[in-house]
N, C-alpha and C positions, 0 to 999 in steps of 0.2 A: 558048052565052050571056053576052051585055054585061052587066056590073055597073052595078049603080046609081049615078050620078056622085053623092057625096055632096053633101046639102041648104046652103045655106049656115045655116039654121042648125044645122044639125049643126056642121061649122067653129067656130057663134062657141062652140056647146059644148065643144067638145073644149080650144081656148084658154081659156073660162073654168077647165075642170076642168085647166089647166094652170098659169094663174096662181095657183090656191089650193094647187099643191103649192106653188110658188115662195111662196108671199103668207109662210112663218112663218121662212122664211131672210130676206127682203129686209125683214122687221120688222124681229130680231135685228140683220141690218146698219144697218138705221139708228138704231136704239139705241143699239149701243154702240161704231161704230164715225162716222158721217158725224154725229151729231150730238155726242159731245164730238169731234169735231173741229171744226168751227165753233164751238162752243161756246168752245173755246180760241185760235180764232182772235180770235174776240170781247174775250174776256177781252187779249185781245198788245195790243189798242190802250185799256184803260182803266185806271183806277187802281182797281183794287181788294183792296182787305181783306180776310181770312177774317171780323174783331171787324167793321171800321167798314162794311163793305158795300161796295156798289159808288158813287163821287165823284163823278166824271167820266170823259168820253175824253178821254187825251189823245193821240192821235196817233202820230207812230212814235219821242216821248220813252223808252218803254222800251227802245225797240231803242238809242237813242244810247245811256239811262243803262249799257246789255248793254257796249257793245266799246268803253263808257271806263271796266270796270269792269279789272281788270289778271286778278284773280283768278278773271273770267270765260275770258277772252281765253286765261290759261294751263289754264283746264282745256277750251277749245278744242283746243287743240296736245297735251293730253296724250291726249286721244280719241283724237282723228288720228293721233297718235303708234301709240297703242296696238291701233287697225284696224289698220294697214301692220305691227307684230311679229306681228299674231295670226295676221290672211287669210292671209297666204302659209302661213301656218305649218299653215294646216287641210287647205288646196290641197294640199303636200306631201305632208305626212305621212299625210295618209289617203290618198292614192292611195296610196303608196309600202304603206303597211297593206294595201289592199282587194286590191294587184297580188300581195301576200304570201299573202293567204289567200284568194284565193277560187282555190279547192279543195275537197274532197269529204273529205281527210284530216280525223279525229278533234281533232288535236290543232288545226288551225285553226280546226274548229269552238269549239272549247273559249279559244283567242285571242280569237275575234269576241266570243264572250260578254264574259271580262274588260273589253277596253277599252271596247265599249260598258258595261259594265257600270257607272262610273265617272259617266257620264252619266245617270244618274237620282238619284243626290245631288244630294241639294240645298245650294245654296249653303253654307246653316250647317255643315255638317258637312265641306264640301269643307274651307272656309276655319279650319274646328278642327284637320282635320286637317296643312294647310299651316300654320301659327303654329308646329305642334310641328316640322316639319320645317323650320322657318327658325329655330327657335332660338339666337341665338349659342355656348352653351357646349352645352347637352346636344342638343340639336336631332340630327338625323337629318345635314342637312348638312356640321354643322362633327362631328361621327363620323369622315365621307367625308375630310374635307381634313384635320383631323389626322392621319389613317390615313397620308396620303398626304404629309405635312408640308410641308400647304403651310398661305397664312395664311387665317386666317378673317375671312369677310368679312360682317360684319352687312346685311344687303342690306334687309333693313326699315324701315333709319333712313338709309339714302342715299337723298339724291336722283337720283343715277345710276341704282342698278341699283334701285330697288323698283318701278320701274313695269314692267318687264323680269321681276322675280318673280312678279308680279300676273301679267303674259303665261302666261308657264310654268302656274301654277298654272289658268288658263282653258285655255292647249290641252290638259292633259290630262285636266281634267274633260271638257270636250267634244268629243275627239279622235273619239270613237264617232259621232255622229251625221254628220260627210264621210266618213269609212268605209265605215257602211251605207249611203249615195246613192253610192258610188265602187261599190261592193259591185255594187247593183244596177242602175249603168249597164252595167260588165263582162261581167254573165250577159245583156245582152241583146245582146251581138255574137253574131252569123250564127259557128259554127264552123265553115263554109267560108272564113272570110277566114285562116281561122290558116293551114288545109288547106292552103290555095293558098299562105300564105307559106312554110309548112314544106316544101311541090314547089319554091317556087325558090330552097331551100336558104336563104331568110334569119335574119339572124340571132339574140340573141333582142331589142339593141336596134333594128336595124329594122323588129322585130314591133309592137314598141311603140312607136316615132316611125311608121312609116308605118301600121301599122291601127289600134293600139290608143287612141292620145288623139286621130285625126281621128275614131274611131267615137262615144269619147262628150266629146265638144269640149262640148256644150251641157249633160252633167251638169258638167262642170269649172265652166263659168259658172252657172248654177243652186248649184255652192257658194261660188263667189264670191259674190254676192249676196249667199244667205243669210246667209253669216256677215259680211259685210260690214256689214248690216243689224242683226243682232246683236250686236258689237259695239259697233258704234255705242250703242248699250245698257247699255255696263259701268257696272256699280251695285253689287251686291251683294260683292264682291270686295274693291272698292276700300273701301268703307265699314266687312269688317269687317277686312280683313289691315292696313290703314294708316290709316281713316278717312280718305283723302285726301292724309295727308302723307307724308313730314314737309314742308315748308314749302310744301302743295298742289303737291307735282309728281305725286301721283297722284290728285286731285281730279279725274275728271270732267264731262261734262255733265250726267247725268242727277242726280250725288249735288249739284251746284249748286242743279239744279233742286228740289230735292225739298227742301234746304239754304232755296234764296228761297220756299216755301209751305209748307210746312210747319215751319219753323221761325221763320223771318220771318211771316212770317204776306202775305207781298204775293204775289198771285193773277198778278195782271197781269204782275209783273216775270218771274213762275218761265212766264207761259204766251208771253211774249215770247222766254224762252231753250231753250222747245220748239221753237216756230215754228222757230227758228235750227238746232237738232238733226233738224229735220225737213227742213229743206231740203238740209240736207248727207247726208243716209242718202240721200234720194231722188236728188241730184246723182250719190253713189258709186255707187250702184245704174245708174243711167242713163250714167255712165260706162263700166263693166262690160258693159251692153250693147252698148255706143256700142263698143266695143272689141271683144267677138266678133261679129258684124256686121263689121266691116272686115275681119277674120282670114278671115273666111266670103266674104267678094266679094271678096279677094285671091286 
């Protein structure tokens, strides 16, 4: 017996029901993401003070003042350097840990929990721990250097080493996230591929290069893009460990935005800096996707 075709009214009611299910999410998206983005873009072209309110439209003057500002240019370079220090480390170390702990052994489960455990700590706790580690006379790092008869380096007061010191803190703090993503990717690889590699007497290195890495290349791209976006938003570690010093050598863009908007009360200037940060994050993410597509096409 043939089934009756759905009536146009039934199709319309089904579409309305689907739209009602999506409506709360779309409303939150508009209120919490789209509207603030639009407002921030509008503020970037205004002379807007938190005390005096809106004055007038200034066109691209805020952006011109930004790129004439030596501190802002330094903040951009600091942020890019930080991303270049941390993102490759997250990808390489996260993959290494995932490969080492991708088994059912009890000790591996404990180590996975240990490495991921630091990720749940707040930035305040993490920075307090590492400020104690970096104490020049009584810190853990100083004790290790004394034991090895090496000179003690005051990392947080050095313009050369302060930013790498913050990068080490960040890697220790968040390495659990890329490790977990890589573990999820590794567990999706069909075991038949490894069985075929074993039948061909492939070495571990050959299996890694020919089976594992091609199978998780999309996960690698996802981890790289996520970490690029996250590390461009460096703020808490730099603010709490060095305050942006010494001599602005660790001041990131987000700290510059915070100080311009909430200390100097120049919302238009801060919004312009935010747009520059958004553009840098977008370009970096698109660059990762472009490079991944080229590798896939090759």
